[in-house]
N, C-alpha and C positions, 0 to 999 in steps of 0.2 A: 504496502500500499504506499502510495506516495503521499507526503506531508508539503504544505506552503510552508515558507519560512516562518510565516505568521504561526501556522498553526505548530509548527515543530516549538517555536519559543513558547506558546503557551503552555503546550504538552510539558514542557521541561520544567515549569513554574510550576505546573499542577502538580508533577511528579517530586518536586521538591518539598510543596507543601505539605504533599502526602508524607514524606518520609520524615517531615519535621514532627507531625502530628504524631507517628508511629514512635517517634524518637522521645516524644514530651510526654507518650503513656507510658513509657519503658523504665524500669525501676529494677535495680539490679543489687540484692544483697549478698557482701562477701563476710564470712565468719570469720575475723581475725584472729581471735583467742577463744577458746571453748573452755581454758582451764580456770581455775581459782588461784589462792594463796602456794600452792606447791608447786617447786619449780618442777616442770615437765617437760621434755622436748617434744612432747608430740603436741600437748595443750598448752599454747602460752598464756599469757594473762588475759583477763576477759576483754574484748573490744570487738566491735559489730562496724562495718562501713556500710552505708547504704548511699548510693549513687542514681540521679536520676538527673536529666536535662542538663547533664555535663557538670552537677554539682556534686560535691563529696560530703555527707555527713558522718562523722565518727561517734559511736556511742562507747564511750569509757577506753581508758587506752593503758590496758594494762602492760606486763613486760611481753618485752618483743614488737610492741604494735606495730611499729617504724619498719620492721624487718619484714613481717609478714605484708604489709603495702607493696613494698617492694617485691614480694615474691607473687604477691597477687596481679604484678603489674599496674597497680596504680599512682599516677605521677605523685610524688610527695608536694609538691611546688601546688597544686591544687587542692590541699587539704589547709580549709578555713574556716570550719566550723565543728568544734567539739562538744561533744555534749556527756557531762558526769553525772552517774546515778546517784553515786554518794562518795564518799573521802577515806574510803578504805584502800591501804596501801596497793593493795592487788588491782585496783582500778583505776590510778593514777600514776603509778610508778613508772610509766613509759613515757607520761606527758612532756618531759623535759626532752628527751630523745628527739621526740615527733617534732616539737615545736624547733628546735633549734635546727635540725637536719633539715625540715622544710624549708626555713629561712634561709639558710647555706645555699639550696639548692633551686633559690631564686624564687619562692614564693612572693605573689605580687601583692596581696594585701595583708594587713593585720589578720593574726589567729585569733578568732573568736572562741571563749569559752564560756558554756552556759553550767551552771552547778548549783549543788546547792549553798545553805549558808555556811561560811567558814571558806569557800571558794576563793574569793578575794584573798584573803590571809596566805591561803596555801600560793596562791601565784604570787603574791610579793615578796615571798619567803626565797621562790625558787627562780624568781628573778633576780633578786638579790647576790644567792649563790652562784650565779653565771655571769657575774657582773664583768669581772676581768677576762672571760672568754670571749664574751660580747666586744668589750673593749678592743683587744685584741684584733677580732675578726675585721671588724668596721677598719683598724687603721692599716690593715694588710691587704684586704680583699676587697675594699671598697662597698662592702654591702651597705643597705639602706638601714639606718639606724633608726627608723620610725616604725620597721616591719619586725625590727628585732621585739617592740613592746607586743605584751600581750591585752588583749580587750576583753574583759570579764562581767558576766551577768549572772547574778545569783538570784536564785527561786525560793520563795518563802514556803511554809508549809501548804497553803493553799495551791490546789491544781491552777496550773497557767499556760498559756499560750506562749511558747518561748522563740517561736519563728513562726514566719507567715507572710511569705512572699513566692510570687510565681507558681500559683496554684499549689505550694507546698507548705505543709500548716504541721508544725511539731508542739507538742502539748507535754508538758513534765506533771505527772500526776505521783501523788505521796503513794507509796506503801510499806509494808511491814515489813520490815528489818530489827525487830525487836529493839535493841536499848538505842540503836541508830536512829533516832526519831527526824534526820535529815537524809532519807532515801528516798529513791524516787524511779517510777519504770517511766517510758516514753512512748507514745502513742505517733507515728508518723502517717501523715496523709496527704494521697496524692491522686489525684482524679477520684475514681472511685475504688481506687485502692488503701489499704488500713494494714500497717502494721505496729504490733506491740512489743517492744521490747522491756521485760518484764524487772531487769535489773536485779538486786539481793533480796529476796522475799520470803515470807513465808505465806500462809493463805492470805489473800488479800481482797477483800470485798471491794476495794476500790478500784482494782486491777480489773476485776470482775468487769466492773460496771464500765471501764472504759476500753476493755475487749470485746463487746459484743459485734459481731458480725465481721471479726478480723480474716483478714486472707491469712497473714503470717502471725502466728505467736512464737517468740522468741522467750524459753522461758527458764530460769537456773532450775538446776534438780541437784538434790542431795539425796543419799542414800545407804544406810549401815545395814550391816549384820544385826541380827537381834541380839545375841550373844555378848557381842563385842560393844554395843550400845549400851546394855544393861550394866557393863562393868568398867566403862568410862564416862565420869561424871562431865568429863570436858566435853567429849563426844558428845553428849546429852544437852549440852546448852549450847554447843554448833548447831546443832539439827533444829534446835527451838527457834532460831530466827532464818531458818531455810527451808525450803520445800521439799517435802518427801513424797515417796509415791501416791501414797495416800492423799495428801493433801492438794497435789495437783489434779490427781482424777479429778478431787471434787471441780476444781477449776476448769479444767478441759469439757465436761459434762455441762456446766454453765454457761461455758462462751462459745463451744462447738466452733472453734477456729478451722480453717480450711487445711492449714496445715500447722504440724507444731515442729518445733527444733528445741532440742535440748543444751542448755548452754550452762556455763559456770560449772562444770561435770563436778563434783566432788562425791566421790563411792568409795566407802571403807567396808571392804569385806564383800562386796556384792557384785554381780555383773551387771553390765551394760544389757543384756538379754534377759535377766530377771527383773529389772527396773520396766523395761519395754512390754516385759508379760504382764506384769499387774495393771501396768495403765491400759495397756490394751481389753485387760479383761474388765475394765469398768467404762472404757470410750472406743467407740469402733471409729477411728479415727485415722488420719496421718500422722504418724509419730517417728520422727526420726530423732538417733542422738546425732547433735552438731560435731563436726569434725573441723580443724583449723583450715583455713582456705576454702572450703565448701561455698559454692558460688547458688544463689537462689534468683533465678530470673523471671521477672513478672511482667508480661506482656496480655496479650490475650490468652494465653495459658499461663501455667506456672511450670517454671523447669528445674531442676537441682542439676547441678553438675557437681559433682564429687569431687575432692582434690587430686591434683595431675599423680 
């Protein structure tokens, strides 16, 4: 079939417009780190990145986040938005590395950090800790001094929208992390898609409220052998502010997510299969153990790509 020059031009514009529409509606989640405090070469510290419309949003920055971003092929200079669920060390220990390394690799805008009360204090101290490093890099490498500064926004205990631009809305909502009162989950919404990240939490009614009709639920899991739990008081305390299979099953039954990915994995004498068996006995849905570098692509359908 032959097209006139005008027709070909119109067709090219329509195709370009269509491709942008498809791209605008596409979301990709990468589980960067699916572990917790224990040092584990297979499960780095907790961190998840969500990409849509060419923007990247990082949730928690645990041990090794910067390395995982590089392995995932995500450009460090594009990381400008970081959201912290709470200030336990395993969720924030990788922030200095991500902040400074992305600056060295020519990040073009200030990194914006959203987190609970206490985040400003935390940020001010790491900025002070790296004062000499920053001074030397500016003098030797002509790096932009303004971009070495971090921008901070704190959330209080009330649920609040912390980001709302270009059809991307991110809401911080309070969860139940025991004595850690300043603990949040996040709701990521774009188009007609919803993603919930639980952060660290025991059973949370507020999470259930925000997670209704969600496409993807990324939820923490903790499980312990019964005899081990009975004999270990410290483990009992740890389990009291995390979600065991029984409490998570209650959440799944009430939320009915399309897909659930288990994150911040803490297993003590219990296999992954045993946890899945417990959950599947109560909830007939798609449940997977998260793995570092696993990708979840959301377009017209949802595609799961395991790590290479």
